[in-house]
N, C-alpha and C positions, 0 to 999 in steps of 0.2 A: 058285291064281291062274288067271284065265280066259285062254284063248288069244286073242291079238290078231290081227286080220286083217292079212295081210302088206302091205296098201296103207296101213295106218294108221301114221302117224309114231309113233315111240317117245316116251313121256312126257318123257324127258330132252331130246329135240330140241324138243318143244313148249315146254318150260321155257326152253330156250336162246333160242328165238324171242321169248318174252315178255321175257326179260332184254335182248335186243338192242333190242326196241322201247322199253323203258323208258330205255335209255341212248342212244337215237338223238336227234339234234337235230331230226329231222323228225317232228312230231306231228300233221300234217294228216290222217293216217289213224288211225282208232280202233283199239284193240287187237284186237277180235274180227275185223274184216275183214282186218287185217294177218295174224293167225294163220291165218285161212281161206285167204288167198292163198298164204302160205308152205306150208301143208299141201297145197294143190292143186298147187303147183309141185313139191313133193317127190314126191307121188304120180305126177305125170306123168313126172318124171325116173326113178322106179323102173320105170314101165311102158316107157319108152324103152329103158332099159338091159336090161330083160328081153327086149324084142324084138330088140335088137342081139345079145344072147346067143344067141337062137334061130337067127340067121343067121351065127353066128361060124364055121360050117363053111366059109364063103367065104374065111376067112383074109385079109380085106382091112381093115386098120386105116384105110386112107385112105377107104374107103367108109363105115365106121362114123363116122369123124370128119366126113365130109361130111353124113351123115344127122343126126348130133348137132347140127352147126352150123345146118343148115336148120330143124330142129325146135326149137332153143333159141336163137333170136335174142336178142341183148342188148337190153334196153330202152334208150331214149335216156338219156344221162347227164343229170345235174342241169343241167350247163351247156347241153346241147342243148335241154332242156326250157325253161330260162330264155330262151334266144334265141327259141324258138318263142313264148313268152309275150310277149316284147317285140314280135314281129311282129304279134301279135293286138292289142296296144295301139294300134299305128298304124293298123291296119285298121278296128277297130270298138270303140274304147275306150268309147264312150258307149252302145253298143247292148245290152250284156249285163253288168250290174253284178255279178251273182253270179259269173260266170266271171272277171270282172276282179278280184274279191276273192281268188279262188283263185289267180289268176296273181300277185297281189301277195305272197301267202304263199309261193308257189313261189320267186319272186325273192328274198324275204327269206332263205329257207333256203339258196339257192344262194350268196348274198353272204356269209352267215355262214360258209360252208365255204371261202371264198377265203383264201389266205394274205395277211397284211398286207404 
């Protein structure tokens, strides 16, 4: 068996991402870009943790937590994205039909996730 580069996600994790994508309700992203984004995030997380390990001699969990939070901001929730999309409708609904269609898809996905 060939040695895998340490920054390459293990095949089991890639398979899990593929299964997650197949079972997700949001299909507006194709599989390959989804896997690439997951792998990039995983690699960046590995690098961040390695860097924090190198400065662990400082014995400051609070510093590590602040660095981690600053470098791994959370993406906007589906609800926040939907509200932004609604704002774009009122601002320029007629100006950009392609963006409008993407916004409609986003709103549809958000509504599907709401409890009845």
